[in-house]
Every structure is written in structure tokens, then in C-alpha cells.
C-alpha positions as CSV (number, residue, x, y, z in Angstrom):
1,X,87.4,80.3,100.1
2,X,87.9,82.5,97.0
3,X,88.8,80.3,94.0
4,X,88.1,82.6,91.0
5,X,91.0,83.4,88.8
6,X,91.7,87.1,88.9
7,X,93.7,88.8,86.1
8,X,96.4,91.0,87.8
9,X,98.1,93.0,85.1
10,X,99.1,96.0,87.1
11,X,102.5,96.0,88.9
12,X,103.0,98.0,92.1
13,X,106.4,98.3,93.8
14,X,107.1,100.0,97.1
15,X,110.0,100.3,99.5
16,X,109.5,99.6,103.2
17,X,111.5,100.7,106.2
18,X,112.6,97.9,108.6
19,X,109.7,98.8,111.0
20,X,107.2,98.7,108.2
21,X,108.6,95.4,106.9
22,X,108.4,93.9,110.4
23,X,104.8,95.0,110.7
24,X,103.9,93.5,107.4
25,X,105.5,90.2,108.3
26,X,103.7,90.1,111.6
27,X,100.3,90.7,110.0
28,X,101.0,88.2,107.2
29,X,101.9,85.6,109.7
30,X,98.8,86.3,111.8
31,X,96.5,85.9,108.8
32,X,98.5,83.2,107.0
33,X,99.0,85.4,104.0
34,X,102.0,86.6,102.0
35,X,102.7,90.4,101.7
36,X,100.6,90.8,98.6
37,X,97.6,89.1,100.2
38,X,97.9,91.4,103.3
39,X,97.9,94.5,101.1
40,X,94.9,93.2,99.1
41,X,93.0,92.4,102.3
42,X,93.7,95.8,103.8
43,X,92.7,97.6,100.6
44,X,89.4,95.7,100.4
45,X,88.7,96.2,104.1
46,X,89.3,99.9,103.9
47,X,87.3,100.3,100.7
48,X,84.4,98.3,102.2
49,X,84.5,100.6,105.2
50,X,84.4,103.7,103.2
51,X,81.7,102.6,100.8
52,X,79.5,101.2,103.6
53,X,79.7,104.3,105.8
54,X,77.7,106.3,103.2
55,X,79.2,109.6,104.2
56,X,76.9,112.6,103.6
57,X,77.4,114.2,100.2
58,X,79.0,117.6,100.2
59,X,76.4,120.2,99.2
60,X,77.1,122.2,96.1
61,X,78.9,125.5,96.7
62,X,76.8,128.6,96.3
63,X,78.1,131.3,94.0
64,X,79.4,134.3,96.1
65,X,77.0,137.2,96.1
66,X,78.5,140.3,94.8
67,X,77.6,144.0,95.4
68,X,75.3,145.6,92.8
């Protein structure tokens, strides 16, 4: 279990619809977390997915060739 103390100085507020709130409550109950824990878990999961997929780098754009 993660026991390190993490400084959380940044505040984030958001409004949820009734449907979104119900989804958040179901996910929180499933994982035994509160809403903030669910958001943190999903952020980490998505970031891990993006960084581990190693998407190919976009090649540099070539300058257009003009008429001489």
C-alpha cells in the first residue's frame, strides 16, 4: 500500500451531471476509494498507458518546395 506523504497544493474543482456523479460513485464503491482517489487512479492509469505505448514520433515537416 502507498504510504508516502504527497504534497497536494493544487486545487481542482469540477461540476458533474447526475449521470457522471452516479458513475463516479459506482467506480468509487467498486475500488473502495473516494472521488478524489478515483480521479487520481484514472489519471495515473491513462498516463501509464500513454507513456508505455511509445507512440511513434511524428517526423519533422519538410519545407514546401517552391517554384524557381
